[in-house]
C-alpha positions in Angstrom: 130.6 73.9 113.0 129.6 76.8 110.8 130.5 76.9 107.1 133.0 79.6 107.8 134.8 77.7 110.6 134.7 74.5 108.5 136.3 76.3 105.5 139.1 77.8 107.6 139.8 74.5 109.2 140.1 72.8 105.8 142.4 75.6 104.6 144.6 75.3 107.7 144.9 71.6 107.2 146.0 72.2 103.6 148.4 75.0 104.7 146.6 77.5 102.5 145.3 81.0 103.2 141.8 81.9 102.1 141.1 84.0 99.1 138.1 86.2 99.8 136.8 88.3 97.0 134.4 91.2 97.6 131.7 92.1 95.0 128.7 94.4 95.4 125.4 92.6 94.9 123.8 93.9 91.7 126.8 95.6 90.2 126.8 96.4 87.3 123.3 94.9 87.0 121.6 92.0 88.8 122.1 89.4 86.1 125.8 90.0 85.5 126.4 90.2 89.2 124.8 86.8 89.8 126.9 85.3 86.9 130.1 86.6 88.6 129.0 85.3 92.0 128.2 81.9 90.8 131.6 81.5 89.1 133.8 82.8 91.9 134.2 79.4 93.7 135.5 77.7 90.6 137.9 80.7 90.2 139.4 79.9 93.6 137.2 81.9 96.1 137.3 80.2 99.5 134.8 82.6 101.0 132.9 85.4 99.4 132.0 88.8 100.7 128.8 90.2 99.1 128.3 93.9 99.6 124.8 95.1 100.3 124.3 98.3 98.2 123.8 101.4 100.4 123.5 105.0 99.6 126.0 106.2 102.2 128.8 103.6 102.5 131.1 105.8 104.7 133.8 103.2 105.2 134.3 102.6 101.5 136.4 104.5 99.0 135.4 105.8 95.6 135.4 102.4 93.8 133.0 100.6 96.2 130.9 103.7 96.6 130.5 103.8 92.9 129.6 100.1 92.8 126.8 100.7 95.3 125.5 103.5 93.3 125.5 101.4 90.1 123.6 98.7 91.9 121.1 101.1 93.4 120.6 102.7 90.0 119.9 99.3 88.6 117.1 99.0 91.2 118.7 96.5 93.5 117.0 96.1 96.9 117.8 93.9 99.9 115.3 91.4 98.7 117.3 91.2 95.4 120.4 90.5 97.4 118.6 87.6 99.2 117.4 86.4 95.8 121.0 86.3 94.6 122.0 84.3 97.7 119.2 81.8 97.2 120.1 81.4 93.5 123.8 80.9 94.4 122.9 78.3 97.0 120.9 76.2 94.5 124.3 75.1 93.0 126.7 75.7 95.9 126.1 74.7 99.4 129.7 74.8 100.6 131.2 78.2 99.9 130.7 80.5 102.9 128.9 83.8 102.0 129.3 86.9 104.2 127.1 90.0 103.8 129.0 93.2 104.3 127.2 96.4 104.8 125.9 99.0 107.3 123.4 98.9 110.1 120.8 101.3 108.7 119.2 98.8 106.3 119.2 96.1 109.0 117.5 98.5 111.4 115.0 99.6 108.8 114.0 96.0 108.0 114.0 94.9 111.7 117.0 93.2 113.1 115.4 89.8 113.9 113.6 89.8 110.6 116.8 90.6 108.7 118.8 87.9 110.4 116.2 85.3 109.9 115.8 86.1 106.2 119.5 86.1 105.7 120.0 82.7 107.4 117.2 81.1 105.5 118.6 82.4 102.2 122.0 80.8 103.0 124.1 83.6 104.4 126.8 82.5 106.8 128.1 85.7 108.4 127.6 89.5 108.7 130.1 92.3 108.7 128.4 95.5 109.8 131.0 98.2 109.4 129.4 100.9 111.5 128.2 98.8 114.5 131.0 98.7 117.2 131.4 95.8 119.6 129.8 97.7 122.5 126.6 98.1 120.5 126.4 94.9 118.4 124.6 92.7 120.9 121.3 93.7 119.2 122.7 91.9 116.1 124.8 89.2 117.8 122.0 87.7 119.9 119.6 86.9 117.0 122.5 86.0 114.7 123.6 83.3 117.2 120.1 81.9 117.3 120.2 81.5 113.5 123.8 80.3 113.2 125.2 83.4 111.6 128.7 84.6 112.5 129.1 88.2 113.4 132.5 89.2 112.1 134.3 92.1 113.8 137.0 94.4 112.6 140.4 95.5 114.0 142.5 98.3 112.6 146.0 99.7 112.8 144.9 101.8 115.7 143.5 98.9 117.8 145.7 98.6 120.8 146.2 95.8 123.4 143.5 97.3 125.7 140.9 97.5 122.9 141.7 94.1 121.2 140.1 91.9 123.9 136.9 93.9 123.6 136.8 93.3 119.9 137.6 89.6 120.1 135.1 88.9 122.9 132.0 87.7 121.0 133.7 87.7 117.6 133.0 84.6 115.4 134.0 83.3 112.1 137.1 85.3 111.6 138.6 88.7 112.5 138.8 91.2 109.7 142.0 93.2 110.0 141.7 96.5 108.2 145.3 96.9 107.0 145.3 100.7 106.4 143.7 103.6 108.2 140.9 105.3 106.1 138.4 104.0 103.6 138.7 101.1 101.1 140.9 101.2 98.0 142.6 104.6 98.6 146.0 103.6 100.2 148.7 101.1 99.5 149.3 98.3 101.9 152.5 97.8 103.9 153.3 94.1 104.2 155.7 94.5 107.0 153.3 96.7 109.0 150.6 94.1 108.6 152.9 91.3 109.5 153.8 93.0 112.8 150.2 93.8 113.6 149.0 90.2 112.9 151.8 88.8 115.1 150.5 90.9 118.0 146.8 90.1 117.3 147.3 86.4 117.0 148.6 86.2 120.5 145.1 87.0 121.6 142.9 85.8 118.8 141.4 82.3 118.9 139.8 82.7 115.4 141.4 83.1 112.0 142.5 86.6 110.9 141.8 87.8 107.4 143.3 91.0 106.0 141.6 93.5 103.7 141.7 97.1 102.4 144.6 98.2 100.2 145.3 94.8 98.5 145.2 95.4 94.7 147.7 93.1 93.0 148.7 89.5 92.8 152.0 90.4 94.4 150.3 92.2 97.3 147.9 89.3 97.8 150.7 86.8 97.8 152.7 88.8 100.3 149.8 89.0 102.8 148.9 85.4 102.3 152.3 84.3 103.7 151.2 85.3 107.3 147.4 86.0 107.2 144.7 83.3 107.4 142.8 85.1 104.6 143.2 87.8 102.0 140.3 90.1 101.0 140.3 91.9 97.7 137.5 94.3 96.9 138.2 97.6 95.3 140.5 96.1 92.6 137.7 93.7 91.6 134.9 96.3 91.5 137.2 98.7 89.7 137.7 96.0 87.0 133.9 95.5 86.8 133.4 99.3 86.4 136.0 99.6 83.7 134.7 96.6 81.7 131.1 97.8 82.1 131.9 101.3 81.0 133.6 99.9 77.9 130.5 97.7 77.1 132.6 94.6 77.2 130.5 91.5 76.5 133.3 89.3 78.1 133.0 91.2 81.4 132.2 88.2 83.5 135.0 86.1 81.9 137.5 88.9 82.5 136.5 89.5 86.1 136.5 85.8 86.9 139.9 85.4 85.3 141.3 88.3 87.4 139.9 86.7 90.5 141.5 83.4 89.5 144.9 85.0 89.2 144.5 86.5 92.7 143.4 83.2 94.1 146.4 81.4 92.6 148.8 83.9 94.1 147.1 83.6 97.6 147.1 79.8 97.6 150.6 79.4 96.2 152.1 81.9 98.7 151.1 80.0 101.8 152.2 76.7 100.4 155.6 78.2 99.4 155.9 79.7 102.9 155.4 76.2 104.5 158.1 74.7 102.3 160.6 77.4 103.2 159.9 77.1 106.9 160.5 73.4 106.6 164.0 73.8 105.2 
């Protein structure tokens, strides 16, 4: 069983949804970024999405685009991302790490080489935003050989004919993109997501996590009542940007505290839902 599958199994047994923070590797600088990454599990992160900085992140909104630019300006390369993962794994061998990014850097490095390096470093899964299911065998085959989960995405426009194509060959969890468009630019509708997940879970044999548009504790808690995982990205990287711009020396503490508040909301919401259902 992969680390991702194991973690979701543990959470299901505990009647908890997963809190999944997203941070961009190297943002605002490599040292600070690693400090944040190392402290996320103690702040309540059940899985972590680590963004690979890319010059043209077309699925991302202004906040995450800016985080990529800050990391690239700081000189962050894919090798630096792997160094971060290796450093994280020295102290934490349990928390699943998922690299989220685009296919161009994978292709440039060589798919098999990329996958082997990521697996050796301690990566558990890959989300490749611009690689559709019909074309991801080039990534899935070597990933399977190295024990990496290739995580696929569904969206509000994914219909019942398309859904089986997405789920066939998907591993780890399904990432449901809750709003149409790029990250961090639209507000989430809990009722819309609830209806979508009810339909998806009829077909899905893996957990379903929800991301895009979740910015507050209240929104995270609402989604956690019916999703298997809650992904928060733009709100976190926006907090990093604001604190970095202000030159705050307590940046890491503030970001970790914000993530802890989100984690508490996610974990409490599912437990509360279970109690209410049992009444």
